[in-house]
SEFI-816167 format. One record per residue: residue number from 0; x, y, z of N, C-alpha, C, O in turn. Coordinates in Angstrom, 2 decimals, padded with zeros to 5 digits. Layout:
<atoms>
{zati: NUM; n.px: X; n.py: Y; n.pz: Z; ca.px: X; ca.py: Y; ca.pz: Z; c.px: X; c.py: Y; c.pz: Z; o.px: X; o.py: Y; o.pz: Z}
...
</atoms>
This chain:
<atoms>
{zati: 0; n.px: -010.18; n.py: 017.18; n.pz: -007.03; ca.px: -010.92; ca.py: 015.94; ca.pz: -007.21; c.px: -010.45; c.py: 014.93; c.pz: -006.17; o.px: -009.26; o.py: 014.62; o.pz: -006.09}
{zati: 1; n.px: -011.37; n.py: 014.42; n.pz: -005.38; ca.px: -011.03; ca.py: 013.45; ca.pz: -004.35; c.px: -010.77; c.py: 012.09; c.pz: -004.97; o.px: -011.43; o.py: 011.68; o.pz: -005.92}
{zati: 2; n.px: -009.79; n.py: 011.40; n.pz: -004.41; ca.px: -009.48; ca.py: 010.06; ca.pz: -004.88; c.px: -010.42; c.py: 009.08; c.pz: -004.19; o.px: -010.49; o.py: 009.05; o.pz: -002.96}
{zati: 3; n.px: -011.14; n.py: 008.27; n.pz: -004.97; ca.px: -011.99; ca.py: 007.27; ca.pz: -004.32; c.px: -011.11; c.py: 006.27; c.pz: -003.58; o.px: -009.96; o.py: 006.03; o.pz: -003.96}
{zati: 4; n.px: -011.67; n.py: 005.70; n.pz: -002.54; ca.px: -010.90; ca.py: 004.71; ca.pz: -001.79; c.px: -010.58; c.py: 003.53; c.pz: -002.70; o.px: -011.46; o.py: 002.93; o.pz: -003.31}
{zati: 5; n.px: -009.31; n.py: 003.22; n.pz: -002.78; ca.px: -008.85; ca.py: 002.13; ca.pz: -003.61; c.px: -008.30; c.py: 001.01; c.pz: -002.74; o.px: -007.78; o.py: 001.26; o.pz: -001.65}
{zati: 6; n.px: -008.43; n.py: -000.19; n.pz: -003.21; ca.px: -007.76; ca.py: -001.30; ca.pz: -002.53; c.px: -006.27; c.py: -001.18; c.pz: -002.82; o.px: -005.86; o.py: -000.44; o.pz: -003.72}
{zati: 7; n.px: -005.47; n.py: -001.91; n.pz: -002.07; ca.px: -004.03; ca.py: -001.92; ca.pz: -002.33; c.px: -003.76; c.py: -002.37; c.pz: -003.76; o.px: -002.95; o.py: -001.77; o.pz: -004.47}
{zati: 8; n.px: -004.43; n.py: -003.43; n.pz: -004.17; ca.px: -004.20; ca.py: -004.00; ca.pz: -005.49; c.px: -004.57; c.py: -003.01; c.pz: -006.59; o.px: -003.86; o.py: -002.91; o.pz: -007.59}
{zati: 9; n.px: -005.67; n.py: -002.28; n.pz: -006.42; ca.px: -006.08; ca.py: -001.30; ca.pz: -007.41; c.px: -005.06; c.py: -000.15; c.pz: -007.50; o.px: -004.66; o.py: 000.26; o.pz: -008.59}
{zati: 10; n.px: -004.65; n.py: 000.35; n.pz: -006.34; ca.px: -003.70; ca.py: 001.45; ca.pz: -006.30; c.px: -002.36; c.py: 001.03; c.pz: -006.90; o.px: -001.74; o.py: 001.79; o.pz: -007.64}
{zati: 11; n.px: -001.91; n.py: -000.18; n.pz: -006.57; ca.px: -000.63; ca.py: -000.67; ca.pz: -007.09; c.px: -000.69; c.py: -000.84; c.pz: -008.60; o.px: 000.26; o.py: -000.47; o.pz: -009.30}
{zati: 12; n.px: -001.78; n.py: -001.40; n.pz: -009.11; ca.px: -001.91; ca.py: -001.61; ca.pz: -010.55; c.px: -001.91; c.py: -000.27; c.pz: -011.29; o.px: -001.27; o.py: -000.13; o.pz: -012.33}
{zati: 13; n.px: -002.61; n.py: 000.70; n.pz: -010.75; ca.px: -002.63; ca.py: 002.01; ca.pz: -011.39; c.px: -001.25; c.py: 002.67; c.pz: -011.30; o.px: -000.82; o.py: 003.33; o.pz: -012.24}
{zati: 14; n.px: -000.58; n.py: 002.49; n.pz: -010.18; ca.px: 000.76; ca.py: 003.05; ca.pz: -010.02; c.px: 001.73; c.py: 002.45; c.pz: -011.04; o.px: 002.54; o.py: 003.16; o.pz: -011.63}
{zati: 15; n.px: 001.64; n.py: 001.15; n.pz: -011.25; ca.px: 002.48; ca.py: 000.49; ca.pz: -012.26; c.px: 002.21; c.py: 001.11; c.pz: -013.63; o.px: 003.14; o.py: 001.37; o.pz: -014.40}
{zati: 16; n.px: 000.95; n.py: 001.33; n.pz: -013.94; ca.px: 000.58; ca.py: 001.93; ca.pz: -015.22; c.px: 001.15; c.py: 003.34; c.pz: -015.35; o.px: 001.65; o.py: 003.71; o.pz: -016.41}
{zati: 17; n.px: 001.06; n.py: 004.12; n.pz: -014.28; ca.px: 001.59; ca.py: 005.48; ca.pz: -014.30; c.px: 003.09; c.py: 005.46; c.pz: -014.55; o.px: 003.60; o.py: 006.24; o.pz: -015.36}
{zati: 18; n.px: 003.79; n.py: 004.59; n.pz: -013.85; ca.px: 005.24; ca.py: 004.49; ca.pz: -014.03; c.px: 005.59; c.py: 004.10; c.pz: -015.46; o.px: 006.50; o.py: 004.67; o.pz: -016.06}
{zati: 19; n.px: 004.88; n.py: 003.15; n.pz: -016.01; ca.px: 005.13; ca.py: 002.73; ca.pz: -017.39; c.px: 004.92; c.py: 003.88; c.pz: -018.36; o.px: 005.71; o.py: 004.07; o.pz: -019.30}
{zati: 20; n.px: 003.87; n.py: 004.66; n.pz: -018.14; ca.px: 003.60; ca.py: 005.80; ca.pz: -019.02; c.px: 004.68; c.py: 006.87; c.pz: -018.89; o.px: 005.09; o.py: 007.47; o.pz: -019.88}
{zati: 21; n.px: 005.14; n.py: 007.10; n.pz: -017.66; ca.px: 006.22; ca.py: 008.07; ca.pz: -017.47; c.px: 007.51; c.py: 007.61; c.pz: -018.13; o.px: 008.21; o.py: 008.39; o.pz: -018.77}
{zati: 22; n.px: 007.81; n.py: 006.32; n.pz: -017.98; ca.px: 009.04; ca.py: 005.78; ca.pz: -018.57; c.px: 008.98; c.py: 005.80; c.pz: -020.10; o.px: 010.02; o.py: 005.97; o.pz: -020.75}
{zati: 23; n.px: 007.80; n.py: 005.64; n.pz: -020.68; ca.px: 007.66; ca.py: 005.64; ca.pz: -022.13; c.px: 007.88; c.py: 007.03; c.pz: -022.70; o.px: 008.34; o.py: 007.18; o.pz: -023.84}
{zati: 24; n.px: 007.57; n.py: 008.05; n.pz: -021.90; ca.px: 007.76; ca.py: 009.42; ca.pz: -022.37; c.px: 006.82; c.py: 009.77; c.pz: -023.50; o.px: 005.80; o.py: 009.11; o.pz: -023.71}
{zati: 25; n.px: 007.17; n.py: 010.82; n.pz: -024.22; ca.px: 006.38; ca.py: 011.20; ca.pz: -025.38; c.px: 005.28; c.py: 012.19; c.pz: -025.11; o.px: 004.71; o.py: 012.76; o.pz: -026.04}
{zati: 26; n.px: 004.97; n.py: 012.42; n.pz: -023.85; ca.px: 003.91; ca.py: 013.37; ca.pz: -023.53; c.px: 004.47; c.py: 014.76; c.pz: -023.28; o.px: 005.68; o.py: 014.99; o.pz: -023.38}
{zati: 27; n.px: 003.58; n.py: 015.65; n.pz: -022.98; ca.px: 004.00; ca.py: 017.01; ca.pz: -022.66; c.px: 004.50; c.py: 017.08; c.pz: -021.22; o.px: 004.30; o.py: 016.15; o.pz: -020.44}
{zati: 28; n.px: 005.14; n.py: 018.17; n.pz: -020.89; ca.px: 005.60; ca.py: 018.38; ca.pz: -019.53; c.px: 004.42; c.py: 018.38; c.pz: -018.56; o.px: 004.50; o.py: 017.80; o.pz: -017.48}
{zati: 29; n.px: 003.34; n.py: 019.02; n.pz: -018.94; ca.px: 002.14; ca.py: 019.07; ca.pz: -018.09; c.px: 001.58; c.py: 017.66; c.pz: -017.85; o.px: 001.18; o.py: 017.34; o.pz: -016.74}
{zati: 30; n.px: 001.56; n.py: 016.84; n.pz: -018.88; ca.px: 001.07; ca.py: 015.47; ca.pz: -018.73; c.px: 001.99; c.py: 014.67; c.pz: -017.80; o.px: 001.52; o.py: 013.91; o.pz: -016.96}
{zati: 31; n.px: 003.28; n.py: 014.86; n.pz: -017.96; ca.px: 004.23; ca.py: 014.16; ca.pz: -017.10; c.px: 004.07; c.py: 014.59; c.pz: -015.64; o.px: 004.12; o.py: 013.76; o.pz: -014.74}
{zati: 32; n.px: 003.88; n.py: 015.88; n.pz: -015.42; ca.px: 003.68; ca.py: 016.38; ca.pz: -014.05; c.px: 002.39; c.py: 015.82; c.pz: -013.45; o.px: 002.36; o.py: 015.45; o.pz: -012.27}
{zati: 33; n.px: 001.34; n.py: 015.77; n.pz: -014.24; ca.px: 000.07; ca.py: 015.22; ca.pz: -013.75; c.px: 000.22; c.py: 013.73; c.pz: -013.41; o.px: -000.30; o.py: 013.26; o.pz: -012.39}
{zati: 34; n.px: 000.93; n.py: 013.01; n.pz: -014.25; ca.px: 001.17; ca.py: 011.59; ca.pz: -013.97; c.px: 002.00; c.py: 011.44; c.pz: -012.71; o.px: 001.71; o.py: 010.58; o.pz: -011.87}
{zati: 35; n.px: 003.03; n.py: 012.25; n.pz: -012.55; ca.px: 003.88; ca.py: 012.19; ca.pz: -011.37; c.px: 003.06; c.py: 012.44; c.pz: -010.11; o.px: 003.19; o.py: 011.72; o.pz: -009.12}
{zati: 36; n.px: 002.22; n.py: 013.46; n.pz: -010.15; ca.px: 001.38; ca.py: 013.79; ca.pz: -008.99; c.px: 000.42; c.py: 012.64; c.pz: -008.67; o.px: 000.22; o.py: 012.31; o.pz: -007.50}
{zati: 37; n.px: -000.15; n.py: 012.05; n.pz: -009.69; ca.px: -001.05; ca.py: 010.90; ca.pz: -009.46; c.px: -000.27; c.py: 009.74; c.pz: -008.87; o.px: -000.76; o.py: 009.04; o.pz: -007.99}
{zati: 38; n.px: 000.94; n.py: 009.54; n.pz: -009.36; ca.px: 001.79; ca.py: 008.49; ca.pz: -008.82; c.px: 002.09; c.py: 008.70; c.pz: -007.35; o.px: 002.10; o.py: 007.74; o.pz: -006.57}
{zati: 39; n.px: 002.34; n.py: 009.93; n.pz: -006.96; ca.px: 002.59; ca.py: 010.24; ca.pz: -005.55; c.px: 001.38; c.py: 009.89; c.pz: -004.68; o.px: 001.54; o.py: 009.32; o.pz: -003.60}
{zati: 40; n.px: 000.19; n.py: 010.23; n.pz: -005.16; ca.px: -001.04; ca.py: 009.90; ca.pz: -004.42; c.px: -001.18; c.py: 008.38; c.pz: -004.30; o.px: -001.48; o.py: 007.86; o.pz: -003.23}
{zati: 41; n.px: -000.97; n.py: 007.69; n.pz: -005.39; ca.px: -001.11; ca.py: 006.23; ca.pz: -005.39; c.px: -000.07; c.py: 005.58; c.pz: -004.49; o.px: -000.37; o.py: 004.61; o.pz: -003.79}
{zati: 42; n.px: 001.15; n.py: 006.09; n.pz: -004.50; ca.px: 002.19; ca.py: 005.55; ca.pz: -003.62; c.px: 001.81; c.py: 005.72; c.pz: -002.16; o.px: 002.07; o.py: 004.83; o.pz: -001.34}
{zati: 43; n.px: 001.21; n.py: 006.85; n.pz: -001.81; ca.px: 000.78; ca.py: 007.08; ca.pz: -000.42; c.px: -000.34; c.py: 006.12; c.pz: -000.03; o.px: -000.37; o.py: 005.62; o.pz: 001.09}
{zati: 44; n.px: -001.25; n.py: 005.86; n.pz: -000.97; ca.px: -002.33; ca.py: 004.91; ca.pz: -000.69; c.px: -001.75; c.py: 003.53; c.pz: -000.45; o.px: -002.13; o.py: 002.84; o.pz: 000.50}
{zati: 45; n.px: -000.81; n.py: 003.11; n.pz: -001.30; ca.px: -000.17; ca.py: 001.81; ca.pz: -001.12; c.px: 000.56; c.py: 001.74; c.pz: 000.22; o.px: 000.45; o.py: 000.75; o.pz: 000.94}
{zati: 46; n.px: 001.29; n.py: 002.80; n.pz: 000.55; ca.px: 002.03; ca.py: 002.81; ca.pz: 001.81; c.px: 001.09; c.py: 002.73; c.pz: 003.01; o.px: 001.40; o.py: 002.08; o.pz: 004.01}
{zati: 47; n.px: -000.06; n.py: 003.40; n.pz: 002.91; ca.px: -001.06; ca.py: 003.33; ca.pz: 003.98; c.px: -001.51; c.py: 001.88; c.pz: 004.20; o.px: -001.57; o.py: 001.41; o.pz: 005.33}
{zati: 48; n.px: -001.83; n.py: 001.19; n.pz: 003.10; ca.px: -002.26; ca.py: -000.21; ca.pz: 003.20; c.px: -001.15; c.py: -001.08; c.pz: 003.79; o.px: -001.42; o.py: -001.94; o.pz: 004.64}
{zati: 49; n.px: 000.09; n.py: -000.86; n.pz: 003.35; ca.px: 001.20; ca.py: -001.67; ca.pz: 003.86; c.px: 001.46; c.py: -001.40; c.pz: 005.33; o.px: 001.75; o.py: -002.32; o.pz: 006.09}
{zati: 50; n.px: 001.36; n.py: -000.14; n.pz: 005.74; ca.px: 001.54; ca.py: 000.19; ca.pz: 007.16; c.px: 000.46; c.py: -000.47; c.pz: 008.02; o.px: 000.74; o.py: -001.00; o.pz: 009.09}
{zati: 51; n.px: -000.78; n.py: -000.43; n.pz: 007.53; ca.px: -001.88; ca.py: -001.06; ca.pz: 008.27; c.px: -001.69; c.py: -002.57; c.pz: 008.36; o.px: -001.97; o.py: -003.17; o.pz: 009.40}
{zati: 52; n.px: -001.20; n.py: -003.17; n.pz: 007.29; ca.px: -000.95; ca.py: -004.62; ca.pz: 007.31; c.px: 000.16; c.py: -004.95; c.pz: 008.30; o.px: 000.06; o.py: -005.94; o.pz: 009.02}
{zati: 53; n.px: 001.20; n.py: -004.13; n.pz: 008.35; ca.px: 002.30; ca.py: -004.35; ca.pz: 009.30; c.px: 001.79; c.py: -004.28; c.pz: 010.74; o.px: 002.18; o.py: -005.10; o.pz: 011.58}
{zati: 54; n.px: 000.94; n.py: -003.32; n.pz: 011.02; ca.px: 000.37; ca.py: -003.19; ca.pz: 012.36; c.px: -000.45; c.py: -004.43; c.pz: 012.71; o.px: -000.34; o.py: -004.95; o.pz: 013.83}
{zati: 55; n.px: -001.26; n.py: -004.91; n.pz: 011.78; ca.px: -002.06; ca.py: -006.11; ca.pz: 012.03; c.px: -001.17; c.py: -007.32; c.pz: 012.29; o.px: -001.45; o.py: -008.11; o.pz: 013.19}
{zati: 56; n.px: -000.10; n.py: -007.46; n.pz: 011.50; ca.px: 000.82; ca.py: -008.59; ca.pz: 011.71; c.px: 001.52; c.py: -008.49; c.pz: 013.06; o.px: 001.62; o.py: -009.48; o.pz: 013.78}
{zati: 57; n.px: 002.00; n.py: -007.30; n.pz: 013.39; ca.px: 002.68; ca.py: -007.11; ca.pz: 014.67; c.px: 001.74; c.py: -007.40; c.pz: 015.84; o.px: 002.15; o.py: -008.00; o.pz: 016.84}
{zati: 58; n.px: 000.49; n.py: -006.96; n.pz: 015.71; ca.px: -000.50; ca.py: -007.21; ca.pz: 016.77; c.px: -000.78; c.py: -008.70; c.pz: 016.90; o.px: -000.86; o.py: -009.22; o.pz: 018.01}
{zati: 59; n.px: -000.92; n.py: -009.38; n.pz: 015.78; ca.px: -001.18; ca.py: -010.83; ca.pz: 015.82; c.px: 000.00; c.py: -011.57; c.pz: 016.43; o.px: -000.19; o.py: -012.49; o.pz: 017.23}
{zati: 60; n.px: 001.21; n.py: -011.18; n.pz: 016.08; ca.px: 002.40; ca.py: -011.83; ca.pz: 016.64; c.px: 002.51; c.py: -011.56; c.pz: 018.13; o.px: 002.86; o.py: -012.46; o.pz: 018.90}
{zati: 61; n.px: 002.22; n.py: -010.35; n.pz: 018.54; ca.px: 002.30; ca.py: -010.00; ca.pz: 019.96; c.px: 001.28; c.py: -010.77; c.pz: 020.77; o.px: 001.58; o.py: -011.23; o.pz: 021.87}
{zati: 62; n.px: 000.06; n.py: -010.92; n.pz: 020.24; ca.px: -000.96; ca.py: -011.65; ca.pz: 020.98; c.px: -000.64; c.py: -013.14; c.pz: 021.02; o.px: -000.98; o.py: -013.82; o.pz: 021.99}
{zati: 63; n.px: 000.00; n.py: -013.64; n.pz: 019.99; ca.px: 000.38; ca.py: -015.05; ca.pz: 019.96; c.px: 001.46; c.py: -015.34; c.pz: 020.99; o.px: 001.42; o.py: -016.38; o.pz: 021.65}
{zati: 64; n.px: 002.41; n.py: -014.46; n.pz: 021.14; ca.px: 003.50; ca.py: -014.70; ca.pz: 022.08; c.px: 003.10; c.py: -014.41; c.pz: 023.51; o.px: 003.73; o.py: -014.92; o.pz: 024.44}
{zati: 65; n.px: 002.06; n.py: -013.60; n.pz: 023.72; ca.px: 001.65; ca.py: -013.29; ca.pz: 025.09; c.px: 000.57; c.py: -014.23; c.pz: 025.61; o.px: 000.26; o.py: -014.22; o.pz: 026.80}
{zati: 66; n.px: -000.02; n.py: -015.04; n.pz: 024.73; ca.px: -001.06; ca.py: -015.98; ca.pz: 025.13; c.px: -000.47; c.py: -017.38; c.pz: 025.21; o.px: 000.01; o.py: -017.91; o.pz: 024.21}
{zati: 67; n.px: -000.51; n.py: -018.00; n.pz: 026.41; ca.px: 000.05; ca.py: -019.34; ca.pz: 026.52; c.px: -000.78; c.py: -020.33; c.pz: 025.69; o.px: -002.00; o.py: -020.23; o.pz: 025.62}
{zati: 68; n.px: -000.10; n.py: -021.27; n.pz: 025.09; ca.px: -000.80; ca.py: -022.29; ca.pz: 024.32; c.px: -001.34; c.py: -023.36; c.pz: 025.26; o.px: -000.97; o.py: -023.41; o.pz: 026.43}
{zati: 69; n.px: -002.21; n.py: -024.21; n.pz: 024.75; ca.px: -002.79; ca.py: -025.27; ca.pz: 025.57; c.px: -001.73; c.py: -026.21; c.pz: 026.11; o.px: -001.88; o.py: -026.74; o.pz: 027.21}
{zati: 70; n.px: -000.67; n.py: -026.43; n.pz: 025.37; ca.px: 000.41; ca.py: -027.31; ca.pz: 025.80; c.px: 001.23; c.py: -026.73; c.pz: 026.93; o.px: 001.96; o.py: -027.46; o.pz: 027.61}
{zati: 71; n.px: 001.11; n.py: -025.41; n.pz: 027.15; ca.px: 001.87; ca.py: -024.77; ca.pz: 028.22; c.px: 001.15; c.py: -024.83; c.pz: 029.56; o.px: 001.76; o.py: -024.57; o.pz: 030.60}
{zati: 72; n.px: -000.14; n.py: -025.18; n.pz: 029.57; ca.px: -000.90; ca.py: -025.21; ca.pz: 030.82; c.px: -000.47; c.py: -026.37; c.pz: 031.68; o.px: -000.32; o.py: -027.49; o.pz: 031.19}
{zati: 73; n.px: -000.26; n.py: -026.11; n.pz: 032.97; ca.px: 000.14; ca.py: -027.14; ca.pz: 033.93; c.px: -001.10; c.py: -027.68; c.pz: 034.62; o.px: -001.98; o.py: -026.91; o.pz: 035.01}
{zati: 74; n.px: -001.20; n.py: -028.98; n.pz: 034.78; ca.px: -002.35; ca.py: -029.60; ca.pz: 035.44; c.px: -002.04; c.py: -029.88; c.pz: 036.86; o.px: -002.89; o.py: -030.40; o.pz: 037.59}
</atoms>
């Protein structure tokens, strides 16, 4: 079953729920394994979003430092 594209917030919220359910226990081993596997998928989705955000921030910072500001122009 393919995972639909989730936003960071959706994936994180579901991951929190998965962790809470795992910590609560009470399920079967198979249920725990399924939750763990879903958690791994959700963690990868979150990491993908965070990595993309880091790249965007780094790019914005690099362009800001390489572009002279108006106050730097000499007349």
